[in-house]
N, C-alpha and C positions, 0 to 999 in steps of 0.2 A: 415491427413489433417490440414490445417493451417488456422487460420482463426482471424482477427483483429476487431477493434474497427469500425472498417467502412465497414465491409463486414457482410454478412448474418453471422449471430451465427449457427454455425452447431449443428446438436444434435449428442448428443453421440451415437454412435453405437455399442461401444464395451458391452460384456456381462455384466448385474448386480448382484451385490450381494444382497442375501434375505434381507439385513437390506437396504440397499441403496432402494432396488423396495418399501421396506413398506414406507420408509419415505417420498418418491416421491408420493408412491399411495395415502398417509394421508395426504400430502399437496398440492394436487390438481395439482400434477404438472407431473401425467400421468392420461391419458385417459380411462376409463376401466378397463379390469382386465390385460391388458399386454401392449397394444399400446402405446409407449411415444409418446409424442407430437411431431408434426411433424412443420418444420417452412415453412411455406408461403411467408414469408418477413421477412427483417432485425428485425423488432419488432409488435409486435401487442397492442395495448389498451386492457387495463382490462376491462371487459365486466359488471362489476359490483363495486362500490364505497362500501368501508366498512358501516355498518351500524350496533351501538353494544351498542343502547341507546345513553346516553348523552355522547358528545364528550367533554367538558370540561377540559382542560388539570387537573390533581391532584395537577400539583405542576407549579406556575406560574413565578416563577424564576429558569433557571435553569442555572449551574454553571458548562461550559466546558472548560476541560483543552486542552493546547496548545504547543508545543514548536515553538522556533521562525526560520520557516520555510516556503518558498514560499507556499506550499501545505497545509497551513493551512488557507487560504485563503476563502474558501468556508464558513468557521465558523465565522470569521473575520467578512465577506463580509454581512453574512446574520444578525447580530446583528447592525454594521454600517449602510446598509439600513435599517432597519428597518422593516425586513421581520418578524423579530421573531413576533414582535407585531401583525401582522397580524392572528396569528394564536393564541392569546393569551397565549403568554410566553414572557421572558424577559432572552435574551441569555445574561450570566455572561462571558465573556473571561476571564481564569484565565491563565496567561502567566506562566511555570514551569520550572526549569532549568535541567531537565533532563527525560529521559524514566522511570527509577527509580522510579521519583518521580509522574510522571503520573500513573503507574503501583501502587504506595503504597494509592494515593491518590484516584484512584478509588474502590480501595478495602476497605478503610476503611471510603468512603461514603463523603470525603469530597469534592470531582468532581462528579458531576450526569452522566457524559458524559466527551469524550474527541476526538481531534484528536490525533489518536494514531494507531501505528505499528501494521499490517496487523499481522503479527508472534507474538507480544507481547501479544495480547488478547489470541490466540490460546496457547502460550507458559502458560499462568497465568491458563488458563483451566484446561492444567494437570499437573501444578505445578512446570513448568520448568522454572527456575532463578528465583523463587519467592514462595510466598506463592500461595495455588491453590483454586481457587475459580470458580465458573460456569460464565461463562463472555457472552457475545452479542455482536455481530455486527450488528450494525444498518443498515448500508449500506457505502457504497466503496466511499470515498472523492475521489481521482486521480487515474490516471493512468500514468506512465512516469515520467521524470523529475528529476531523480537522477542520480550520476554518480561515478565513481572511479576516483579518484586524485591518479596522484603519483608526487614525489617531484622531481625539478629540478636536485636537485643532482644524480637522476635517469635516467634525459635525458641527462646530462654529459656523461654518461656514455653507449648511445646509445639507452635507452630505450623510445620507444614511444609507444607500445601496450603490450596486452600479451604474445604474443609471444617472444618478445625480454628481455621483463621482464623474463621468464622462462630460456629462456637461460644466462643472465646474474647472477640471482641466482644460474644456476647448475657450471657456469663459476668461479665465486668469492662467495664461500659461507661465511657467516657471518651471525649474526642475522639482518635479514629482519622484520619491525615491520609495520604491518596494522592494522587501526583501522575503526570501526564499533561500532554502535548507541546502539547494545540490544542483548546480547547475542541470544534470539531468534527471534529477528526483521528483517525486511525487508533487511537493509542494511549490515546485515552479512551474509545473505542469496545470496544476488547479490556479495557480495565479494567472498565468498567460492566458489560459483559457476560459477565464471568466473576464478579465480584461477585453480580449479579443471579442466576445459575446457582446459586450458593452460598447464595440467600438474604439477601442484604446490598444493601439499596436504597443504590446509589452518590448519592443527593441526599438521602436522610433520614439513614442510618444511619451515615454517616463523612463526612469533610469531603476536597472531592478540590480540588487547587491546580494549576497551569499552572508548569513550570519549561521550560527550555530543556532538550535532551538534555544537553550535555556538563556542563551543573551540577546533575543529578542526584544523582553522587555525593557532590559535595561538601556538597550540604544532608542526605543520607542519615546522613553523618559527624555531623555536628554535630548532630544531634536533628531534623532540620525534618520528616521526615516518618516513617510506618511501612512506605509501600511506594509502589515506584512501575510505571509500564510504560512503557517507553522501549524504542528498538532499539540493536541491539549496536553497539560492541562495550561498551555502557556497564554492563549485565547481568553479562556476563564481570568488568568493571573493578571492579563492585561484591564481587563474590568474590573476585578477585587482592588486594581492598584490605583483605579480611577484614573486611566490614561489613556483608555482606548475601547471601540467597541465593535462587536461581531459584525460587519457587513452580510456574512452569509455564510453557511457549512458548508464543507465539502459535500455532505451527502444533498445538499440542496444544488450544486454543480453536477454531482453523479451520484444518483440513490445508490448506494450498495456498491460503491466502486472497490478497489482493490487498494489496498494502502502499503504497510509494511508486509515485509515477506521474511522467511528463515532462508536465508540466502549463506553458500558456501563457494569456494572454488569447485571449478567438474572433477579437477585432481583429487579433490578431498571425499566428494560423493563416490567416484570410482573407485578411489584405495579403501574407504572405509563405507561399505553400504550396509553392513550390519551396526555399526555406530550411530550413521544416519535415520537408518529405520529407528535405533532406540530413541534417538533422538526425538522424532516427529512423533513417536508414539509417545514420550511423555506430555510433550507442547500439546499434542491432541485431548490428551485427558485433562490439562493444565485448562486450556480453550472451552472445552466441556462445561468445565467446572466454572470458569468465571461468567458462563453466558446464563446461568442460575444467577437469578437475579436477588437473591436471599443472599448469595457471595461475595456482593459486589463493595458491599460496606467492609467487609475483612481482607479483599483486594485492594482497596484504596487505603487503609490504614498501613498494609503493607510495603505496596512500592512508593508513598510517602517519604518513607525514611530517608535516611541522608545517604545509604550506600545505594539507592535508587533515583528518586525524581527530586527528592530532596524539596520539597514546599508542603503547605497546612493540607490537608488528608483533605479536609471539605472542598478545595478549589479543584480536586479531582473528582471527587466524589457526584455530584451535583450532574455533571455533564455525562459521566460514565454512567450515571441512571437514565439518562434521556430528559434529566430537568434543564432548560436550556433557559437564559435571560441574555437579551442581546446588550444590555449594560443603558439601553435608551428608550426602554418604556416597553419593551415587548418581550414575554415572558410564554414558554409551550414546553409542552409535553413532547417530544420527537420521538416519533416510534423508529424512525431510522438513526438511533444513536449506534455509537460504538460496537459492531457484533463482532466476536472474537471465534465465533464455530458456528452458529445456526446450521444444527444436525448436519455440518460438514458442509455446506453450501459455501460458507468463507475460506475455507483451508484448502479446496480443490484448487491445483494450479491451471487454472483456463490457459489454453494456447490464447484465445483473445484477448487477454489481459494482458498478457505480454506483449501483443504486438499492436495495441494500443499505445500503450510507451512507444513504441518503435515508429509508428503515425505521427506521433505529437514530435519527438527528434527529428525526423524528418520535414515535418511542419515549420521547425523554428530553425531551419539551418545548421542542426547540432550533426546531422548525418550529410557528408559531401555526395554521398552516390544512394540509391534507391536500395533497401535492404531486401532479401528475400526473407520476407516476415514470416509464413510459417516453416521455413527451415530452421531460423533463428531462434523463434519460441520453442519447436522442436528440442531443438539441442539443448537450451536453457533451462527450462520446465519441465523436472524431473517427474514426469507422469506414473510412469511404471514405478519406481521407487515409492514414492507418494501412496500409491495404491497396496502397493506392498504392506506398508505401515499403517494405511487404514484399516485393512481387511483384520489387522489382528486386534486392533482395539474396539471393532464393530462399529467404524464412523460409516455413515451410507455414503455412496460415491452417484455423481452426477452421469446422467447416460449419454451425457457429450460434453469434449472438450471443448464447447464454443458456448458463449452465452452472448444474448442480446441485451443491450441497454439505451434509453434516450436520455441525452444529456439536455442540461440546461436549456439549451438554445434549439432543441427539439429534432437536432441532427440523431437519427439511430447508429449506434456501433454495432455490429454482430460480427467482424472478422471476416465477411465475405469477402470485400473486393479492399485489402487496406490500403493499395498504390493509389487508388481513385480517391478514397477518402481522405488520405494526407494530402492530396493536391485540391480537394474541395472547398478549401476554407478563404473567403476572402481576404483574410487579414493571415498572413503568413510570414514567413523570411523572405 
């Protein structure tokens, strides 16, 4: 069963493990003793607002890290539009140099929260790619809007997509180098999934390296890589600079996939629940603002500034509005462009989204042991806290904490049997 962010959210009909059922029951996501919540429409409003004593933020100044990418927009606009003040806090955006810096500053408390890679939060939770610490996904910031860029040198060899790249790698063996932005992050997972779906083992057939997003274009320009996976606007920038082309968008790999999240340590969320709710409410309002297409030109102009993405606004605006050109002759209006809200469908921290990253970490050998998928997702994804924040700003909630999607290879992910899903791929570590 395939659903997307514009369709009804499908209930998960797969058998549930005991740990998953217990979590759902305790979270109020199951009715009674065994009946899963049914979906009577795309979304349902929370029936009651949270009420737990004083709602005054514990911290009034909140330092939020971000990387110069288009999808930092909701955090930036929450501050630029003054939406933070509405909820009694001041958001201080902090531009960071790399995802490793974001990770380290979250862990040591230099940042209160961050615009951060979904998979990075789960990696830190399990000690993959750095220190181990309990983490929290407060909400999802965006769906879609990333891409895989290949060099013009490959295009001159006849490469236009994954299939032709696979043929070239087999026909002309050499060390092909591809970059992503963080070992456990979203871009690594999109790159690996795409290569493997085209018969290329990303751990054996090519070399993969880690490069911070703003440095991707410069590294391709000097010939350091054959391709990269990154967020916008750096794929569009490679085309504007005439050094590369878009082989596939991330929404072409997984329509309406989860991407960046508003993440923090679990300690921060537990010690500062009112601050976390206020932060989420401000970002939810900013997300709603950005998804009004008439506001996107202003958003592009704002985040293009030196304090944020630091590039020409037109490089940001085109794809932010769904106007795509792959750089080698194809132009299209993409209905699945970067979404920040979509009536709350984007922002809900689905358990199945978190578990998907765990399945890929297991697939590619980043995890030594089989994780308890639902238990970890239930600890990391702060569903109850999100529901409280969403109810205050009248953002609808989905009727189920799981969602179903069909990826580019036709394989359906619904969170029903994550261990079997992780083990099902022919190409894996």
